[in-house]
C-alpha positions in Angstrom: 234.0 63.5 172.3 231.3 64.2 169.8 228.3 61.7 168.7 227.4 61.5 165.0 224.9 59.2 162.8 225.2 56.8 159.9 222.9 58.8 158.3 222.7 56.5 155.7 222.0 53.6 158.2 219.6 55.5 159.6 217.7 56.5 156.4 218.0 52.8 155.1 216.4 51.6 158.6 213.4 54.5 158.6 212.6 53.6 154.9 212.4 49.6 155.6 209.9 50.6 158.5 208.3 53.3 156.4 207.7 50.0 153.6 206.7 47.6 156.2 203.9 49.8 157.6 203.0 51.0 154.1 202.4 47.2 153.5 200.0 46.9 156.0 197.8 49.9 154.9 198.1 48.9 151.0 196.5 45.7 152.5 193.2 47.9 154.0 193.0 49.9 151.3 192.8 47.1 148.6 189.9 45.8 150.8 188.3 49.1 150.6 189.0 49.5 146.8 187.4 46.5 146.0 184.1 47.0 147.8 184.4 51.0 146.0 184.5 49.0 142.9 181.4 46.6 144.0 179.7 49.8 144.7 180.4 51.6 141.8 182.1 54.1 144.1 184.0 56.8 142.2 184.7 59.4 144.8 186.5 56.4 147.2 188.2 55.2 144.4 190.1 58.7 143.5 191.0 59.0 147.2 192.4 55.4 147.7 194.3 56.2 144.4 195.8 59.2 145.6 196.5 57.9 148.9 197.8 55.1 147.4 200.1 56.7 145.1 200.9 59.5 148.3 202.7 55.9 149.8 204.5 55.3 147.3 206.2 58.4 146.3 206.7 59.5 150.0 210.5 57.7 150.3 211.6 59.6 147.6 211.2 62.7 149.4 213.5 62.0 152.2 217.3 61.8 151.5 220.4 62.0 154.1 220.1 65.8 153.5 216.8 65.8 155.2 217.5 65.7 158.9 220.8 65.9 160.9 219.4 63.9 164.1 217.6 60.8 164.7 214.8 63.1 166.3 214.6 65.4 163.2 214.6 61.7 161.2 211.8 60.4 163.2 209.5 63.9 162.8 210.0 63.2 159.1 207.3 60.3 159.5 204.4 61.3 157.1 201.5 60.3 160.0 199.4 62.2 157.8 199.5 59.1 155.8 200.6 56.5 158.5 200.1 55.5 162.0 204.0 55.9 164.0 205.2 52.5 164.0 204.9 51.2 167.6 209.1 50.5 167.9 211.6 51.3 165.1 
């Protein structure tokens, strides 16, 4: 007997977890952005804007064709943008 995964459900759960973690990250980035406004730190502002845009765009890069197994899907987590969630 062969096991298969419901790729649509797996992707939905992955992206829901991603969005929860991304929202947490946005809070910290918003605080940093406000501080950079106070000090007129244009370099920090630009870096934060780039990070937030990358976080927003990531979900559109993943489709059901991007993975075959749950492990492959987990490996798609953008660790350069977000820490791995404790549990998902």
